[in-house]
VOMITOR-215339 format. One record per residue (C-alpha): x, y, z; residue in three letters; residue number from 1. Coordinates in nm, 4 decimals. Layout:
// residues N
GUKE        X        Y        Z type seq
GUKE        X        Y        Z  ALA NUM
...
//
This chain:
// residues 477
GUKE        X        Y        Z type seq
GUKE  -7.4382   0.8373   7.7840  UNK   1
GUKE  -7.4000   0.4840   7.6483  UNK   2
GUKE  -7.2277   0.3961   7.3229  UNK   3
GUKE  -7.5536   0.3261   7.1348  UNK   4
GUKE  -7.6894   0.6740   7.2089  UNK   5
GUKE  -7.3588   0.8340   7.1175  UNK   6
GUKE  -7.3577   0.6471   6.7847  UNK   7
GUKE  -7.7145   0.7550   6.7108  UNK   8
GUKE  -7.6371   1.1194   6.7821  UNK   9
GUKE  -7.3235   1.0978   6.5718  UNK  10
GUKE  -7.5236   0.9548   6.2788  UNK  11
GUKE  -7.7811   1.2332   6.3020  UNK  12
GUKE  -7.5155   1.5057   6.3163  UNK  13
GUKE  -7.3280   1.3529   6.0237  UNK  14
GUKE  -7.6433   1.3333   5.8118  UNK  15
GUKE  -7.7222   1.6983   5.8808  UNK  16
GUKE  -7.3725   1.8147   5.7891  UNK  17
GUKE  -7.3651   1.6091   5.4707  UNK  18
GUKE  -7.7003   1.7475   5.3696  UNK  19
GUKE  -7.5665   2.0996   5.3944  UNK  20
GUKE  -7.2870   2.0161   5.1570  UNK  21
GUKE  -7.5096   1.8700   4.8935  UNK  22
GUKE  -7.4335   1.5016   4.9393  UNK  23
GUKE  -7.7955   1.4308   5.0202  UNK  24
GUKE  -8.1092   1.6169   4.9169  UNK  25
GUKE  -8.0747   1.9839   5.0112  UNK  26
GUKE  -8.2398   2.0774   5.3363  UNK  27
GUKE  -8.3076   2.4353   5.2283  UNK  28
GUKE  -8.6657   2.4973   5.1195  UNK  29
GUKE  -8.8332   2.8159   5.0111  UNK  30
GUKE  -9.0031   3.0099   5.2900  UNK  31
GUKE  -9.3744   3.0761   5.2636  UNK  32
GUKE  -9.3570   3.4400   5.3790  UNK  33
GUKE  -9.4008   3.6524   5.0655  UNK  34
GUKE  -9.1277   3.8927   4.9658  UNK  35
GUKE  -9.1864   4.2489   4.8562  UNK  36
GUKE  -9.0824   4.3570   4.5074  UNK  37
GUKE  -8.7914   4.5513   4.6555  UNK  38
GUKE  -8.6768   4.2489   4.8568  UNK  39
GUKE  -8.6840   4.0282   4.5465  UNK  40
GUKE  -8.4801   4.2831   4.3525  UNK  41
GUKE  -8.2231   4.3181   4.6300  UNK  42
GUKE  -8.2004   3.9419   4.6670  UNK  43
GUKE  -8.1430   3.8948   4.2946  UNK  44
GUKE  -7.8520   4.1389   4.3037  UNK  45
GUKE  -7.7057   3.9694   4.6120  UNK  46
GUKE  -7.7360   3.6302   4.4413  UNK  47
GUKE  -7.5509   3.7590   4.1346  UNK  48
GUKE  -7.2709   3.9039   4.3475  UNK  49
GUKE  -7.2448   3.5809   4.5471  UNK  50
GUKE  -7.2319   3.3761   4.2267  UNK  51
GUKE  -6.9913   3.5991   4.0335  UNK  52
GUKE  -6.6579   3.4633   4.1681  UNK  53
GUKE  -6.7604   3.1002   4.1171  UNK  54
GUKE  -6.8767   3.1685   3.7620  UNK  55
GUKE  -6.5686   3.3667   3.6606  UNK  56
GUKE  -6.3477   3.0923   3.8020  UNK  57
GUKE  -6.5238   2.8378   3.5839  UNK  58
GUKE  -6.5005   3.0536   3.2712  UNK  59
GUKE  -6.1313   3.1112   3.3423  UNK  60
GUKE  -6.0819   2.7378   3.3892  UNK  61
GUKE  -6.2529   2.6638   3.0574  UNK  62
GUKE  -6.0322   2.9140   2.8759  UNK  63
GUKE  -5.7104   2.8071   3.0486  UNK  64
GUKE  -5.7513   2.4307   3.0074  UNK  65
GUKE  -5.8853   2.4209   2.6518  UNK  66
GUKE  -5.5614   2.2817   2.5080  UNK  67
GUKE  -5.4467   1.9348   2.4089  UNK  68
GUKE  -5.1182   1.9646   2.5973  UNK  69
GUKE  -4.9413   2.2042   2.8297  UNK  70
GUKE  -4.8141   2.5161   2.6588  UNK  71
GUKE  -4.4831   2.6942   2.7103  UNK  72
GUKE  -4.5816   3.0498   2.6310  UNK  73
GUKE  -4.6942   3.3609   2.8094  UNK  74
GUKE  -5.0452   3.2105   2.8456  UNK  75
GUKE  -4.9431   2.9122   3.0661  UNK  76
GUKE  -5.2394   2.6998   2.9527  UNK  77
GUKE  -5.2569   2.3281   3.0313  UNK  78
GUKE  -5.5097   2.0457   3.0650  UNK  79
GUKE  -5.6505   1.9679   3.4079  UNK  80
GUKE  -5.4027   1.8401   3.6693  UNK  81
GUKE  -5.1024   1.9543   3.4676  UNK  82
GUKE  -4.8805   2.2561   3.5156  UNK  83
GUKE  -4.8618   2.5104   3.2378  UNK  84
GUKE  -4.5756   2.7557   3.2631  UNK  85
GUKE  -4.5319   3.1082   3.1410  UNK  86
GUKE  -4.1813   3.1062   3.0014  UNK  87
GUKE  -4.1836   3.4773   2.9193  UNK  88
GUKE  -4.3500   3.7747   3.0780  UNK  89
GUKE  -4.7050   3.8565   2.9608  UNK  90
GUKE  -4.7357   4.1372   2.7094  UNK  91
GUKE  -5.0099   4.3599   2.5718  UNK  92
GUKE  -5.1676   4.0617   2.3904  UNK  93
GUKE  -5.2270   3.8695   2.7154  UNK  94
GUKE  -5.5912   3.8925   2.8267  UNK  95
GUKE  -5.6517   3.5683   3.0167  UNK  96
GUKE  -5.6246   3.7421   3.3555  UNK  97
GUKE  -5.6774   4.1085   3.4347  UNK  98
GUKE  -5.3973   4.3096   3.5951  UNK  99
GUKE  -5.1282   4.0492   3.5315  UNK 100
GUKE  -4.7750   4.1027   3.6581  UNK 101
GUKE  -4.4376   4.1266   3.4883  UNK 102
GUKE  -4.2374   4.0477   3.8027  UNK 103
GUKE  -4.2675   3.6722   3.8176  UNK 104
GUKE  -4.3090   3.3861   3.5764  UNK 105
GUKE  -4.6399   3.2182   3.6425  UNK 106
GUKE  -4.7004   2.8460   3.6758  UNK 107
GUKE  -5.0667   2.7545   3.6497  UNK 108
GUKE  -5.2302   2.4329   3.7686  UNK 109
GUKE  -5.6027   2.3723   3.7463  UNK 110
GUKE  -5.6656   2.0667   3.9597  UNK 111
GUKE  -5.9486   1.8173   3.9908  UNK 112
GUKE  -5.9303   1.6116   4.3101  UNK 113
GUKE  -6.2954   1.5126   4.3218  UNK 114
GUKE  -6.2031   1.1452   4.2753  UNK 115
GUKE  -5.8499   1.1117   4.4131  UNK 116
GUKE  -5.5669   1.3300   4.5468  UNK 117
GUKE  -5.3146   1.5049   4.3274  UNK 118
GUKE  -4.9526   1.4971   4.4412  UNK 119
GUKE  -4.7376   1.8022   4.3700  UNK 120
GUKE  -4.3578   1.7903   4.3754  UNK 121
GUKE  -4.1523   2.1080   4.4106  UNK 122
GUKE  -3.7782   2.1305   4.3511  UNK 123
GUKE  -3.5359   2.3200   4.5740  UNK 124
GUKE  -3.5464   2.6847   4.4617  UNK 125
GUKE  -3.1994   2.7607   4.5926  UNK 126
GUKE  -3.3341   3.0432   4.8076  UNK 127
GUKE  -3.5310   3.2032   4.5248  UNK 128
GUKE  -3.8628   3.3578   4.6313  UNK 129
GUKE  -4.1708   3.1737   4.5063  UNK 130
GUKE  -4.5215   3.0919   4.6206  UNK 131
GUKE  -4.7834   2.8361   4.5182  UNK 132
GUKE  -5.1151   2.9656   4.6559  UNK 133
GUKE  -5.3950   2.7073   4.6429  UNK 134
GUKE  -5.7334   2.8600   4.5628  UNK 135
GUKE  -6.0690   2.6863   4.5686  UNK 136
GUKE  -6.3450   2.7519   4.3159  UNK 137
GUKE  -6.4890   3.0244   4.5391  UNK 138
GUKE  -6.1517   3.2087   4.5018  UNK 139
GUKE  -6.0552   3.1381   4.8633  UNK 140
GUKE  -5.6804   3.0874   4.9209  UNK 141
GUKE  -5.6644   2.7978   5.1648  UNK 142
GUKE  -5.2886   2.7323   5.1592  UNK 143
GUKE  -4.9783   2.9089   5.0301  UNK 144
GUKE  -4.6674   2.6906   5.0150  UNK 145
GUKE  -4.3535   2.8848   4.9289  UNK 146
GUKE  -4.0576   3.0710   5.0705  UNK 147
GUKE  -4.2609   3.2676   5.3261  UNK 148
GUKE  -4.4367   2.9652   5.4756  UNK 149
GUKE  -4.2610   2.6355   5.3961  UNK 150
GUKE  -3.9167   2.7539   5.2899  UNK 151
GUKE  -3.7298   2.6937   4.9663  UNK 152
GUKE  -3.6173   2.3332   5.0028  UNK 153
GUKE  -3.7586   2.0508   4.7928  UNK 154
GUKE  -4.1026   1.9368   4.9052  UNK 155
GUKE  -4.3880   1.7100   4.8049  UNK 156
GUKE  -4.7484   1.7530   4.9110  UNK 157
GUKE  -5.0933   1.6221   4.8198  UNK 158
GUKE  -5.4071   1.8188   4.7384  UNK 159
GUKE  -5.7038   1.6123   4.8556  UNK 160
GUKE  -6.0725   1.6617   4.7861  UNK 161
GUKE  -6.3289   1.7782   5.0423  UNK 162
GUKE  -6.4664   1.4282   5.1047  UNK 163
GUKE  -6.1660   1.2064   5.0314  UNK 164
GUKE  -6.0723   0.9405   5.2832  UNK 165
GUKE  -5.7689   0.7242   5.2388  UNK 166
GUKE  -5.3966   0.6947   5.2985  UNK 167
GUKE  -5.1175   0.8973   5.1495  UNK 168
GUKE  -4.7549   0.7889   5.1153  UNK 169
GUKE  -4.5690   0.8036   5.4483  UNK 170
GUKE  -4.4601   1.1464   5.5731  UNK 171
GUKE  -4.6392   1.3322   5.2930  UNK 172
GUKE  -4.8118   1.6533   5.3941  UNK 173
GUKE  -5.1512   1.7395   5.2503  UNK 174
GUKE  -5.3905   2.0287   5.1916  UNK 175
GUKE  -5.7642   1.9629   5.1832  UNK 176
GUKE  -5.9349   2.1595   4.9078  UNK 177
GUKE  -6.2810   2.2869   5.0092  UNK 178
GUKE  -6.3969   2.2185   4.6510  UNK 179
GUKE  -6.3268   1.9317   4.4124  UNK 180
GUKE  -6.1584   2.1626   4.1652  UNK 181
GUKE  -5.9383   2.4656   4.2129  UNK 182
GUKE  -5.6467   2.6686   4.0880  UNK 183
GUKE  -5.2817   2.6969   4.1859  UNK 184
GUKE  -5.1236   3.0143   4.0482  UNK 185
GUKE  -4.7532   2.9817   4.1158  UNK 186
GUKE  -4.5300   3.2867   4.1014  UNK 187
GUKE  -4.1513   3.2631   4.0856  UNK 188
GUKE  -3.9298   3.5673   4.1284  UNK 189
GUKE  -3.7806   3.6579   3.7918  UNK 190
GUKE  -3.5142   3.9254   3.7747  UNK 191
GUKE  -3.5611   4.0301   3.4154  UNK 192
GUKE  -3.5245   3.8523   3.0829  UNK 193
GUKE  -3.1702   3.7418   3.1646  UNK 194
GUKE  -3.3113   3.5384   3.4549  UNK 195
GUKE  -3.5582   3.3394   3.2446  UNK 196
GUKE  -3.3429   3.0274   3.2022  UNK 197
GUKE  -3.2840   2.9903   3.5770  UNK 198
GUKE  -3.6568   3.0218   3.6462  UNK 199
GUKE  -3.7353   2.7719   3.3701  UNK 200
GUKE  -3.5156   2.5187   3.5493  UNK 201
GUKE  -3.7171   2.5664   3.8697  UNK 202
GUKE  -4.0461   2.5445   3.6807  UNK 203
GUKE  -3.9341   2.2138   3.5276  UNK 204
GUKE  -3.9169   2.0749   3.8805  UNK 205
GUKE  -4.2880   2.1414   3.9419  UNK 206
GUKE  -4.4497   1.8052   3.8735  UNK 207
GUKE  -4.7880   1.6451   3.9373  UNK 208
GUKE  -4.9144   1.2908   3.9718  UNK 209
GUKE  -5.2490   1.1438   4.0661  UNK 210
GUKE  -5.2200   0.9298   4.3766  UNK 211
GUKE  -5.3028   0.6155   4.1761  UNK 212
GUKE  -4.9962   0.6793   3.9562  UNK 213
GUKE  -4.7589   0.7879   4.2323  UNK 214
GUKE  -4.4401   0.5829   4.2455  UNK 215
GUKE  -4.5061   0.4171   3.9106  UNK 216
GUKE  -4.3020   0.4753   3.5929  UNK 217
GUKE  -4.3888   0.8130   3.4452  UNK 218
GUKE  -4.6044   0.8095   3.1341  UNK 219
GUKE  -4.6603   1.0849   2.8833  UNK 220
GUKE  -4.9934   1.2530   2.9453  UNK 221
GUKE  -5.2478   1.1667   2.6767  UNK 222
GUKE  -5.3715   1.4530   2.4628  UNK 223
GUKE  -5.6697   1.6249   2.6204  UNK 224
GUKE  -5.9848   1.7056   2.4265  UNK 225
GUKE  -6.0221   2.0565   2.2912  UNK 226
GUKE  -6.3504   2.2395   2.2456  UNK 227
GUKE  -6.3197   2.4324   1.9168  UNK 228
GUKE  -6.6247   2.6403   2.0061  UNK 229
GUKE  -6.4772   2.7657   2.3333  UNK 230
GUKE  -6.4817   3.1430   2.3608  UNK 231
GUKE  -6.1224   3.2407   2.4411  UNK 232
GUKE  -6.1854   3.6085   2.5076  UNK 233
GUKE  -6.1197   3.7619   2.8496  UNK 234
GUKE  -6.3423   3.5900   3.1116  UNK 235
GUKE  -6.4447   3.9173   3.2729  UNK 236
GUKE  -6.5733   4.0343   2.9350  UNK 237
GUKE  -6.7485   3.7028   2.8664  UNK 238
GUKE  -6.9455   3.7410   3.1871  UNK 239
GUKE  -7.0263   4.1048   3.1150  UNK 240
GUKE  -7.2161   3.9983   2.8022  UNK 241
GUKE  -7.3598   3.6711   2.9413  UNK 242
GUKE  -7.7391   3.6578   2.9561  UNK 243
GUKE  -7.9043   3.6037   3.2914  UNK 244
GUKE  -8.0430   3.2565   3.2182  UNK 245
GUKE  -7.7030   3.1240   3.1117  UNK 246
GUKE  -7.5283   3.2845   3.4085  UNK 247
GUKE  -7.7571   3.1376   3.6732  UNK 248
GUKE  -7.7847   2.7994   3.4992  UNK 249
GUKE  -7.4052   2.7730   3.5094  UNK 250
GUKE  -7.4033   2.8861   3.8711  UNK 251
GUKE  -7.6571   2.6193   3.9622  UNK 252
GUKE  -7.4467   2.3441   3.8035  UNK 253
GUKE  -7.1314   2.4691   3.9717  UNK 254
GUKE  -7.3019   2.4909   4.3094  UNK 255
GUKE  -7.3709   2.1163   4.2939  UNK 256
GUKE  -7.0033   2.0268   4.2634  UNK 257
GUKE  -6.8472   2.3010   4.4751  UNK 258
GUKE  -6.9748   2.2951   4.8338  UNK 259
GUKE  -7.0571   2.6344   4.9802  UNK 260
GUKE  -6.8430   2.7414   5.2728  UNK 261
GUKE  -6.9698   2.6959   5.6259  UNK 262
GUKE  -7.0506   3.0676   5.6599  UNK 263
GUKE  -7.2708   3.0691   5.3496  UNK 264
GUKE  -7.5894   2.9257   5.5001  UNK 265
GUKE  -7.7671   3.2624   5.5363  UNK 266
GUKE  -7.7223   3.3572   5.1688  UNK 267
GUKE  -7.8248   3.0055   5.0624  UNK 268
GUKE  -8.1425   3.0318   5.2687  UNK 269
GUKE  -8.2173   3.3747   5.1222  UNK 270
GUKE  -8.1634   3.2558   4.7639  UNK 271
GUKE  -8.3938   2.9620   4.8245  UNK 272
GUKE  -8.6769   3.2103   4.8789  UNK 273
GUKE  -8.6608   3.3111   4.5119  UNK 274
GUKE  -8.6145   2.9548   4.3869  UNK 275
GUKE  -8.2349   2.9251   4.3615  UNK 276
GUKE  -8.1690   2.6178   4.5725  UNK 277
GUKE  -7.8263   2.4678   4.6347  UNK 278
GUKE  -7.7995   2.1241   4.4761  UNK 279
GUKE  -8.0705   2.1859   4.2138  UNK 280
GUKE  -8.0552   2.3073   3.8554  UNK 281
GUKE  -8.1483   2.6708   3.8042  UNK 282
GUKE  -8.3895   2.7362   3.5184  UNK 283
GUKE  -8.4756   3.1031   3.5271  UNK 284
GUKE  -8.7729   3.0536   3.2929  UNK 285
GUKE  -8.9460   2.8381   3.5549  UNK 286
GUKE  -8.9202   3.0908   3.8351  UNK 287
GUKE  -9.1928   3.3351   3.9356  UNK 288
GUKE  -9.2403   3.6281   3.6926  UNK 289
GUKE  -9.1262   3.8882   3.9470  UNK 290
GUKE  -8.8131   3.6815   4.0160  UNK 291
GUKE  -8.7411   3.6501   3.6444  UNK 292
GUKE  -8.7679   4.0247   3.6051  UNK 293
GUKE  -8.5441   4.0853   3.9065  UNK 294
GUKE  -8.2803   3.8393   3.7862  UNK 295
GUKE  -8.2863   3.9917   3.4365  UNK 296
GUKE  -8.2147   4.3334   3.5863  UNK 297
GUKE  -7.9607   4.2072   3.8412  UNK 298
GUKE  -7.6437   4.1894   3.6232  UNK 299
GUKE  -7.6452   4.5577   3.5328  UNK 300
GUKE  -7.7118   4.6622   3.8916  UNK 301
GUKE  -7.4610   4.4152   4.0398  UNK 302
GUKE  -7.1855   4.4966   3.7906  UNK 303
GUKE  -7.2275   4.8659   3.8645  UNK 304
GUKE  -7.2168   4.7875   4.2361  UNK 305
GUKE  -6.8963   4.5882   4.1895  UNK 306
GUKE  -6.7390   4.8634   3.9794  UNK 307
GUKE  -6.8352   5.1258   4.2381  UNK 308
GUKE  -6.6931   4.9079   4.5141  UNK 309
GUKE  -6.3674   4.8815   4.3200  UNK 310
GUKE  -6.3439   5.2592   4.3196  UNK 311
GUKE  -6.4279   5.2805   4.6909  UNK 312
GUKE  -6.2318   4.9812   4.8154  UNK 313
GUKE  -5.9204   4.9905   5.0279  UNK 314
GUKE  -5.7459   5.2352   5.2517  UNK 315
GUKE  -5.6839   5.5628   5.0680  UNK 316
GUKE  -5.3757   5.7756   5.0993  UNK 317
GUKE  -5.1832   5.9942   4.8557  UNK 318
GUKE  -5.4040   5.8903   4.5635  UNK 319
GUKE  -5.3493   5.5169   4.6277  UNK 320
GUKE  -5.5886   5.2546   4.7541  UNK 321
GUKE  -5.4567   4.9523   4.9390  UNK 322
GUKE  -5.6909   4.6635   5.0105  UNK 323
GUKE  -5.5530   4.4462   5.2891  UNK 324
GUKE  -5.8777   4.2682   5.3722  UNK 325
GUKE  -6.0644   4.0945   5.2332  UNK 326
GUKE  -5.8102   3.9627   4.9833  UNK 327
GUKE  -5.7514   3.5931   4.9314  UNK 328
GUKE  -5.9733   3.5008   5.2266  UNK 329
GUKE  -6.3203   3.6531   5.2419  UNK 330
GUKE  -6.5572   3.4819   5.4838  UNK 331
GUKE  -6.9030   3.6224   5.4101  UNK 332
GUKE  -6.7696   3.9421   5.2472  UNK 333
GUKE  -6.9341   3.8558   4.9157  UNK 334
GUKE  -6.9026   4.1973   4.7568  UNK 335
GUKE  -6.5350   4.2089   4.8530  UNK 336
GUKE  -6.4837   3.8674   4.6972  UNK 337
GUKE  -6.6608   3.9743   4.3778  UNK 338
GUKE  -6.4529   4.2912   4.3618  UNK 339
GUKE  -6.1277   4.0948   4.3702  UNK 340
GUKE  -6.2638   3.8385   4.1208  UNK 341
GUKE  -6.3447   4.1217   3.8811  UNK 342
GUKE  -6.0450   4.3381   3.9534  UNK 343
GUKE  -5.7665   4.0859   4.0179  UNK 344
GUKE  -5.8746   3.7227   4.0057  UNK 345
GUKE  -5.6193   3.5043   4.1816  UNK 346
GUKE  -5.4910   3.7716   4.4191  UNK 347
GUKE  -5.2677   3.6505   4.7010  UNK 348
GUKE  -5.3319   3.6928   5.0699  UNK 349
GUKE  -5.1844   4.0166   5.2040  UNK 350
GUKE  -4.9021   3.8394   5.3849  UNK 351
GUKE  -4.7682   3.7194   5.0489  UNK 352
GUKE  -4.8249   4.0362   4.8489  UNK 353
GUKE  -5.0182   4.3622   4.8578  UNK 354
GUKE  -5.1194   4.5681   4.5578  UNK 355
GUKE  -5.1731   4.9393   4.6223  UNK 356
GUKE  -5.3720   5.0661   4.3230  UNK 357
GUKE  -5.3734   5.4116   4.1689  UNK 358
GUKE  -5.6792   5.5250   3.9713  UNK 359
GUKE  -5.6243   5.8990   4.0130  UNK 360
GUKE  -5.3267   6.1281   4.0562  UNK 361
GUKE  -5.2390   6.3178   4.3740  UNK 362
GUKE  -5.5065   6.5768   4.2896  UNK 363
GUKE  -5.7809   6.3180   4.2489  UNK 364
GUKE  -5.7938   6.3428   3.8685  UNK 365
GUKE  -5.8010   6.0316   3.6438  UNK 366
GUKE  -5.4747   5.9536   3.4714  UNK 367
GUKE  -5.4413   6.0863   3.1174  UNK 368
GUKE  -5.1969   5.9194   2.8784  UNK 369
GUKE  -5.1351   6.2582   2.7181  UNK 370
GUKE  -4.9964   6.4011   3.0431  UNK 371
GUKE  -4.6656   6.3486   3.2268  UNK 372
GUKE  -4.6306   6.2297   3.5854  UNK 373
GUKE  -4.3544   6.1723   3.8391  UNK 374
GUKE  -4.3508   5.9411   4.1354  UNK 375
GUKE  -4.0907   6.0288   4.3979  UNK 376
GUKE  -3.9679   5.7990   4.6751  UNK 377
GUKE  -3.7589   5.9426   4.9552  UNK 378
GUKE  -3.4587   5.7275   5.0459  UNK 379
GUKE  -3.6204   5.6148   5.3706  UNK 380
GUKE  -3.9661   5.5649   5.2164  UNK 381
GUKE  -3.9021   5.2991   4.9518  UNK 382
GUKE  -4.1547   5.0116   4.9599  UNK 383
GUKE  -4.0781   4.7929   5.2679  UNK 384
GUKE  -4.0488   4.4335   5.1458  UNK 385
GUKE  -3.8639   4.1128   5.2267  UNK 386
GUKE  -3.8740   4.0030   4.8632  UNK 387
GUKE  -3.9134   4.2786   4.5982  UNK 388
GUKE  -4.1445   4.5509   4.4629  UNK 389
GUKE  -4.2606   4.6911   4.1292  UNK 390
GUKE  -4.4897   4.9484   3.9664  UNK 391
GUKE  -4.7086   4.8164   3.6824  UNK 392
GUKE  -4.9002   5.0032   3.4112  UNK 393
GUKE  -5.2466   4.9057   3.2791  UNK 394
GUKE  -5.4709   5.0454   3.0099  UNK 395
GUKE  -5.8363   5.1301   3.0694  UNK 396
GUKE  -5.9323   4.7631   3.0147  UNK 397
GUKE  -5.7019   4.6398   3.2955  UNK 398
GUKE  -5.4490   4.4868   3.0552  UNK 399
GUKE  -5.0911   4.5771   2.9685  UNK 400
GUKE  -5.0530   4.8817   2.7462  UNK 401
GUKE  -4.8548   4.8450   2.4240  UNK 402
GUKE  -4.5449   5.0655   2.4214  UNK 403
GUKE  -4.2292   5.1013   2.2105  UNK 404
GUKE  -3.9873   4.9523   2.4665  UNK 405
GUKE  -4.2225   4.6725   2.5813  UNK 406
GUKE  -4.1835   4.7755   2.9437  UNK 407
GUKE  -4.4963   4.7029   3.1460  UNK 408
GUKE  -4.3485   4.7310   3.4959  UNK 409
GUKE  -4.0489   4.8814   3.6693  UNK 410
GUKE  -3.9080   4.8011   4.0119  UNK 411
GUKE  -3.6193   4.7441   4.2479  UNK 412
GUKE  -3.4624   4.4703   4.0342  UNK 413
GUKE  -3.4283   4.7035   3.7357  UNK 414
GUKE  -3.1204   4.9150   3.6666  UNK 415
GUKE  -3.2793   5.2410   3.7778  UNK 416
GUKE  -3.0885   5.5594   3.8522  UNK 417
GUKE  -3.1190   5.6906   4.2063  UNK 418
GUKE  -3.0725   6.0536   4.2978  UNK 419
GUKE  -2.7616   6.1729   4.4814  UNK 420
GUKE  -2.9475   6.1669   4.8152  UNK 421
GUKE  -3.0661   5.8064   4.7598  UNK 422
GUKE  -3.4174   5.9030   4.6607  UNK 423
GUKE  -3.5852   5.7709   4.3465  UNK 424
GUKE  -3.7966   5.9311   4.0738  UNK 425
GUKE  -4.0087   5.7323   3.8288  UNK 426
GUKE  -4.1276   5.9001   3.5092  UNK 427
GUKE  -4.4744   5.7984   3.3915  UNK 428
GUKE  -4.5634   5.9247   3.0451  UNK 429
GUKE  -4.6467   5.8215   2.6906  UNK 430
GUKE  -4.3438   5.9651   2.5112  UNK 431
GUKE  -3.9884   5.8835   2.6058  UNK 432
GUKE  -3.8248   6.1290   2.8488  UNK 433
GUKE  -3.4755   6.2613   2.7974  UNK 434
GUKE  -3.1990   6.0026   2.7726  UNK 435
GUKE  -3.0834   6.0473   3.1327  UNK 436
GUKE  -3.4309   5.9539   3.2597  UNK 437
GUKE  -3.5198   5.6604   3.0346  UNK 438
GUKE  -3.3912   5.3990   3.2810  UNK 439
GUKE  -3.6671   5.5175   3.5169  UNK 440
GUKE  -3.9433   5.5469   3.2536  UNK 441
GUKE  -4.2728   5.3567   3.2838  UNK 442
GUKE  -4.4538   5.4081   2.9500  UNK 443
GUKE  -4.8203   5.5095   2.9517  UNK 444
GUKE  -5.0692   5.3891   2.6838  UNK 445
GUKE  -5.0771   5.5548   2.3441  UNK 446
GUKE  -5.4210   5.6991   2.4213  UNK 447
GUKE  -5.6979   5.6985   2.6792  UNK 448
GUKE  -5.6727   5.6612   3.0530  UNK 449
GUKE  -5.4676   5.4237   3.2617  UNK 450
GUKE  -5.4267   5.2829   3.6120  UNK 451
GUKE  -5.1332   5.1377   3.8020  UNK 452
GUKE  -5.0513   4.8803   4.0666  UNK 453
GUKE  -4.7640   4.8944   4.3100  UNK 454
GUKE  -4.6728   4.5387   4.4064  UNK 455
GUKE  -4.5030   4.4537   4.7338  UNK 456
GUKE  -4.4008   4.0883   4.7600  UNK 457
GUKE  -4.3673   3.9528   5.1122  UNK 458
GUKE  -4.4373   4.2956   5.2624  UNK 459
GUKE  -4.2903   4.3938   5.5947  UNK 460
GUKE  -4.5206   4.4776   5.8881  UNK 461
GUKE  -4.5020   4.8505   5.8147  UNK 462
GUKE  -4.6792   4.7916   5.4833  UNK 463
GUKE  -4.9435   4.5679   5.6413  UNK 464
GUKE  -5.0345   4.7815   5.9400  UNK 465
GUKE  -5.0546   5.1121   5.7534  UNK 466
GUKE  -4.7378   5.2638   5.8996  UNK 467
GUKE  -4.5913   5.2955   5.5505  UNK 468
GUKE  -4.7887   5.4920   5.2912  UNK 469
GUKE  -4.7266   5.4860   4.9172  UNK 470
GUKE  -4.6121   5.8304   4.7999  UNK 471
GUKE  -4.8285   6.0290   4.5561  UNK 472
GUKE  -4.7999   6.0434   4.1773  UNK 473
GUKE  -4.7861   6.4054   4.0694  UNK 474
GUKE  -4.8766   6.5491   3.7335  UNK 475
GUKE  -4.5975   6.7725   3.6002  UNK 476
GUKE  -4.7334   6.8606   3.2538  UNK 477
//
C-alpha cells in the first residue's frame, strides 16, 4: 500500500472517530423502524439512568464552585481550577455530598482543561496516606495518584484535555482527562482533631497552575463570579425535584462538551431513536407526544429503579453489602454508575477503598435509632487494611446524624478499648452507654432510621476477594 492510500485511509478513519466524539456533526440519526409504546417507555428510563451521573456531577460542580475564592471550611468549595480544602471534618450540617467521611480531610479540585492543561503540584507527605483520584464528568476514575500508586514523595503532573496537543515541561507526567472538565477529590489520612495542623501543612502544598502560567511569578487568583440564584441544597435532592424538560435539556448541553466513552455507542444509537441525539440540544417539547409522555414518567420509574438497585447491590453477608464492582470504573454498567452517583458520588476504585454498607441488622430488620446494637470483631477478624478503617453513621437522608459528642465515625485510630482477648465491641445506640463503654460508642440519630458504612482504606487482598467478611451488627435491646 503506497503512502497516498495510507494517508487517505488515515483521514477517513480520523474523520469517523472525531464525528463520534462530537467534533463534527453527529453521525447518529434516528432509525425509521417504529418503536412500540413499551420500547419507548423503557428507552426513556434507560436514557434517564444513563444521564443521571453526568447531570449530578454538573449540579455538584455548580454548588461547589459558586464562590468568589477558595474556602477553608468543612465545605471545601473553590472556583474552577483551584483547590478548596476541608480544614475540619464534616458535621451534621454538611450536605454537599452524600455519605461523607470523617476519616480524612478532603481537598477538592474542579478542573477545566478544555483549553489548556492544568498542572498540579503535590508536596512530600512524609509517608502519610493520601490519594488524589481524578474523575471525569461521567464519574469515571481514570487515575489515582497517591501513596498506593505513585508513593508519597513530592510530584508534579499535568491534567490534559481529551483533544489537547502540545508540549509539557520536560519530565512532567500527565493524565489525559476523557472530558474537558472533571473532579479531583483528594483524601488525606487524618488521625483525629489533634492531627489537623499536620494535614493542613500537606494541603498547603497542593497547588495548581495553568500551563500558560507555569514557571511564571505566582499571581493571586482573581475573584470568581458568584451566581446569587444558585440553589445550594444537596445535589441529589435538586435532581429529585427537577422537571423532565430541565433535566434532559441540561443533559443535552453537557453531552456536547463531555464526549461519551467508547463503549457508549449502543445507548447513544438507542437514544437517537426517540430524538435525543448526541451533540444536539434536547427540547422535550419538540419530541413526539409518546416520547414526551415517556420522558415525563421516566424520573419516577428510574429513581425507584436506582433506589431498588441500591438495596440489591453488592455482595451480601452478615447484614452487610459490599460493592467491589462497578465502583469508580463502570464501562457500560449504567445502572451501577447511577447507583454510585446517587449513593456515594465520588467513590474510589476498590483498590483504594471499599465501603461495606449496612442497611439492616443481622436479622434483616432496618436499623431503629430507639434500639441498641453491638458490633463485635474477633481479634483475628478486624478489617484487613494497609492504611486504616472506620465505621460511619448516617441518618435516613444519607448525611451525618447530629449527636451530643459530635462523633460521626469510629475506627482504628481512635482510643478504643479492646477486650482482654484482643477482640473489639462497638456500641451503636442513641443514648450514651455506661462510662466504661463510651470510648467505643458510635451515636445513632435522635430519631428515625439510620445506615452505616464500614470504610477500608487500601484494603488487603482478603477484603477484595471476599475471603474476609464484615461481622454482623446485632440488636441487643
